N, C-alpha and C positions, 0 to 999 in steps of 0.2 A: 503494499500499500504506500504510495507517494504521500510524504509528509508536505504540509503547508509551507509555504515560503514564510520568511519573516512578516511581510506586509499582511499576508493572509491570517497568519496566527494572531496578529493585532488586532484586526479587524474582526475576526471570529470571537477571540475569547476576552479580549481587553477593551477594545472600543466602547462595546455596549455598558460597561462600568464607568466609563468617563463621561458622564453625563452634565458635567459642571461647566459653565461657558468656557472658563479659563483653560480648560483642558482642550478645547477645540476639536472635540472627537479623535483626539490622537493623530490628528493629521498634519501636526507642525513638529519642529524641533524642540519647542519651547512652552512652557505653559505660563499663564499669569494668576498669580496667588491673589484670591478674592480680597477685596478691601476689607478694611475693619479697622476697631480701635484697639489699642493697647499694644503690647511687644508683639511682634513676630517672633516666635519661639521655634527652633528647628532641632531636631535631634536624628540620628542615624543608627540604625543596628542591622548586623549581616547576620544570617543564619546559614550553615552547612551541613547537608546531610552526613551523618555519622559523628558529629561534632555537638550540633545544638538540636538535632532531633533525629530519630530513626529513621532510616530511608523508607520503611514500610508503613510510617505513621500514615495515617487517613490524609488525603491530600488537602482537602478542605479545612483540617485542624491544622496543618503545616502553614497554611496561608493566613489562618487567623491568628495563630501564634506570632509569625513573622510581624505582623502589622500590630498586633496588641502589645508587645512589649515596647513598641515606640510609642503608642499611645499611653502606656505607663509611664514612661519618661516625662512625656508632656503633662500628664496630670499633677506628677509631683512637683513640676515648676509653676502650676496654676494656670494651665494653659488648656484650652479647648481645642480640639482638633479642627483645622481647615481643609486638610488634603494631604495626600502623599504621593511620592514617586517610588515606582517598583523597579528594581533592578533584577533581572532573572537571568542567571546561567544555567542553561538547560544540558544535562549530561547525554552522553551518546545514545542511551537507551530510553529516552524521554518519549512519551505517547501522549497522541490527542486525547485518549481517554483521562489520563492523569491531569492535563490541563484543564479539561471540562470540569473536573471536580474541584480543582484548585480554583479556578475562577467563580466557580459556584460559593464555595468558602469566602471569598474576598467579597463577593456581591452581597452577602449576608451580612458581613461585618460593615462594609460601607453604610448600608442602611442603618445598622445597629448603633454605630458610632457617629453617624452623619460626618465621616471623613472620606470625601471623593477621591476617586484616582484621578491624578493630574497628569502623570506621563511617566517616563522611565526608559528603559533599554531592555531588549532580548538578545541573548547572545549564546552560542554553543560553546561548551566548556569542555576539556578533556577529563575532567574528574566528575565529582560528585554534585548532586544538585546544590547551586549556589543562589541565595537569595539576599537582596538588600532593600531596605526601606528607608527613605528618608521623609519624615514627618513634620509637616508645620501645624502650628498651633497659636491661639493668640492669649494671651494674657493681660488682665487688668495690672497686674504686677507680678513681674517674674521673680520667683522664691529660689533663691540659690542655697548652696550647701551651707555657705560660710557665715550664716547669720544667727546661729544659735548662741545665746548669751548665758551665763550663770544665773539660776533661777528659773529659768525657763522649764516648761514641762514636755517630755518627751512621750510621743504617742506613736502607734501603728494600726493601720486599718487592716480590716479583716483578720485573717489568720496567717500563721507562719509554719512552715514546715511540710505542707502538703505537696508543694512541687518536689523537694529533694527527696521525702517518702514516695512520692509518686512515680519518680523516676526508677526506684528500686522495683516498685511495682509492675512497672512498665518492661523493664528488662524481665522479670520473672514471667511474664506473659509471655514474651519471646523465646524464653528458655525456662520452663518451668522447674526443673531441676535446680535452679539457682535460687528458689525462694528462701529466704531465711526464716526460723522458726516464727518469729513476730508477726512475719506477713502472712503465713499459713492458717495463724490463730485468729486472723482478723476475719470479719462476717464478709460475703462478698459485695454488699453495697458499700462497706468501708473502703475495701481494695479498690471498687470502683470509682469512688469519691476521689481517692488520691491518685490514680491514673488520669482522671478527668483534669484535676487541678494542675496536673503536669502537662497534659496536652494543650489545655485551653486557660491560659490564664485570664482572670479579670481586672482588666485596667480600671482604676478607680476614677473614671473621667467624671462622674457625678459630682466628686468632692473638689473638683479643680478649682472651681470659683472659691470655695471655702478656705482652701488651702492660699490662693491669692490675698483673701481677706484678713487671714489670721496667724499664718505661719510665719515664724521667723526665720527657718531653715526647713529645707525639705529635700529628701532624694528618694527614687525608686528603689525598692528592694529587690535586688536581682542577683547578686553573688552572695547572699547570706546575710542576715540581720546584724551578726556581729562584726563582720567586717566593713558592712556598709555604714554602719553606726560609728565605727573607729575612723572611717574617712570623713564623714561629716563633723566629727569633733575635732579632727586634725585641721580641716579647713577653717572650722571655727575658732581654732586657737582655745579650746575648752575642753573640759574633763566631764564625765558623766557617772551616774550611779544607776545601774539596771537592777531591776528585781526580775529574774528569768521566770519565776512563777507567775509573774503578771503578765507575760507574753502569750497573747490569745492562741488556742489550738483548736481545731476544729476536732469533734467528737472522734473521728477516724485516727487523727495524729494523738489525741489524747489516750486513746485506747493502746495504740501502738507503744506509746512512751512508758504506760503503765506495764505492758508486757515486757519491755527492754528499755530499763533505765538508762543504758548507754547510747540511746537515740537522741537523747538530749543535745548532744554537740551536733549530730547531723542536722537537727531540727533547726537548730539556731545558726549553723554556718553553711548550710548545704545550698542555698539559692534557689532561683526560680520560684521565687514568691510572687514577685511584681504586686507588691502593695507599697504602700507610702510611709515612710518614716518621716515623723516631721516634729520639729520643736515649736513650741506655743508659750507665748507669756503667759503667766498664770491668770492674769486679769482678762484674757482673751479665750481662757479655755472653755467656759461654760457656752460663750456662743459658738464656738467651734463645734462642741458636743451637739449643740442643737442643730447646726447646720448638717452635721454628718447624719444625725437620726432623719432628718427631712429628707436627705438625699439617699436614704436606706444603706448607709455605708456604716458597717460597724468599726468603732473607733476604742483602742483601749489606751490607757496611760500604763508605761512600762518603766517610767525612770524620769529623771532630773538632770539637767546641765548644772555642772558645777565648775568651780575655779580650778585652776591648775590644768594638767593634762591627761591625767590618769581617768582611764574608762575601765570600771570596775563592776562586774556582774555578780550577782550573789543569788544563791537558792537556799531556802530554810536557813539563812543567817550565815551560809557559808561562801567563801570567795570561789568562783568558778574559774577553771583554766582551760583553754580550748587549744588542742594540738593545731588544727586547720583554722585559721581565723576567717577564711572566705573562699569561695570558688575562684580559681586564678585561671584566665584564658591562656597563659604561656607558662 
């Protein structure tokens, strides 16, 4: 069967997704970012098969993940999405069937997050499927990592650890004999929850405006809560005191931790959370909590910013240490 040309591929799978005027139907070499008020915020993430996702993951969820991790970065800056560019490096064994499902997944998230496709590029690569998304957003006030001040309260959205545990569960789905004891003891719906959180992050776009209003510092949690918090404190020139017991866990992660207490480090350092870590002045916390509740985004207080540079984690009064502080890309 003859594969479509690049022009045919774009016209068939991606031009139907580019409905905003600035994209001009993907018939040009450049797009126009929609006008709007506030800062224009830009972020970029890449994803490679075998590194950031399994090659046999569902194509629609691959598409969703590569877009959503960028939307998570925007939300942590207080920005609402206005569009994205897609770079698509297709491996030698690509198929139109794969692209059809991939494009369907993109279409679903374009509608869900109101983030139109503006353009991009499609190439053949000699290696694995390679994806790149550049996402644009607008923020009334861009919230940086460096703004945390002593006395601020530290909060995190959603639940932590599901993605890291979900990676283990996804690996076990592909190779059942590798499942650790704690995973085999979880209920099927708990295992399914963890896998789903790994495959399909939940960017906290609904909280973006509240982050812009209230946060003194914020960042998306992608490489592990412990390591990402350390980066935010280093950028802010401050220390922190954290209560590991206050870190919000899903019922599935809590059950896994009860079965194997050694999982605490994996939960806190493993990454793939795509939640928002933020610092908030104490006098703004009540309003932030109200806004989070109105947005339907769970929010938990996990500690406070302190003078100095030490970042100290405690659980049941005992100081914790971590062998691996965060996920490393290299």
